[in-house]
N, C-alpha and C positions, 0 to 999 in steps of 0.2 A: 747833686742833681745831674751832672754830666755822666757819672757812673750809672745812674738809674736810666738815663736815656740811651747810652751806648751799650751797656751790658745788663739789660734787665734780667732779673732772676727768673722771671716767668713770661711766657709768650703773651699772656693777657696784658701784662703791663707794657710789653714792647709794642703791642698793637694799639693799645689805648693812648699811650703817650706819643705825641708827634703827629704831624699831618703832612703826608699820609703816614699811617702807622707802619711798623716793622713788617717786612715781607716774611711770611711763614711758609716754607716749602716742605712738603712731605719728602722724606728720604729713606734710603736703606743704608745700612752699614755693611760693608764688605771688606774684610781684612783690615779693619780699623780705619777705613776711608768712607766718607759720606758720598752717596750717589743719588743724584736727582735724575730720574730716567736713566739715560745712557751716559750721563756725564758725571765724572768725578768732580766733587766740589771741595776745594782746599779749605780746611777749617783754621781757626785762629791758633790752634795748638792741640795738645793731647786731649783725648776724651777721658772723662772721669769714670773709673770703675767699669762695670760690665755693659752699661747702656742697654738694659733690657726694658722694652716697652715701645711706645709710639715715638719714633724719632723724626725730628724736624730740623730744618736749617732756618736760622733767623738772621736776617740782614736788613739793616735800615736802608731805605731808598737812596739816602745821601751817599751810600757806599756801593751803589750799583752804577756801572757806567756802560755806555755804548762803546763797543770795541770792534776791531776788524775780525777777531776770532773770539770764540767763547760759546756760551750757551745760546743756541738758536732760538729766536722768539719772533713773534709778530706783534707789531704795534696795534693796539686796540683803541687808544685814546691819547690825545696830546692836550695838556692844559697849561696855558700860560698863567702863572700865578705871581707875576711881578718880576722879581729879580731872577727867577729860575722857572724852569718848565718841568712839569711832571709828565713823564712818558710811561703810560700804562701798557704793559705787554702781556702776552700769554705764551707760556712755554709748558709743554706737557700738561695742558689743560689747567694750568695754575696761573693766577694773576701775579705779576711781578712789577712793582713800580720802581722807576729810576728818577732821581731828581737831577736834572741837568742845569748847570749854572748858565746864566745868560738867556733870558727869555727871548723867544722868537728868532733864535740864531739860525743862520743858513744851514747849519749842520743838524738842526732838529728834524727828526724823521716825520713823515706823514702817516696818518692812520692807514693800516694795511701793509706798511713797509716791513720787509724782513730785516731783522737786526741780529746782532750778537751781543750778549750781556756778559759783563765781567764783574765779579764780586771781589771787593778789597779783602784780601785774606785775613788781615788782622782784625777785621770787623765782622767776620763770618762765624757765627756761633752754632753749636749743636744743642738742641733741647730734647730731653727725654721725658715723655708724659707732661710736657709743658714746662719743665724745670731746666735751667741752664746746666749743661753737662759737659762743657768744654772749658779749658783753661787757656789763658794767653800763653803763647810760646815764650820761654825765657831766653835770655841772651845765650846761655850755654846750649840750649836745644837748637837755636838758630844756626850756631856754628857747626854742629855735627852733621 
């Protein structure tokens, strides 16, 4: 079940399982790198094959964080859901959710705030035509 949650084979499963569901961002591939708008997004590891078709980045809200630098976004909604807060943002006209631990924290941004989002690399996947198209980086690749 953890594998199904963290590395869903298809975007439908990723969005359906979990609340909120997996963020799905349109992207372009340039020289083997995923780009969301003007920003390069580091993926979990190598891309499988040619990656021909509709390309998207998939990342669960639990692995999106607010950071001093990163993808610029605007907060559109803040929801206190108990032990954590869901911060809904917009970047490049795409909704991106982040789950922030500690509900109602002093560091929780308000609606309308300009923020930067950071994606945990080892949890950032590439999908082609809805299907998982990236593999985790191996220890050998990480050293190179």
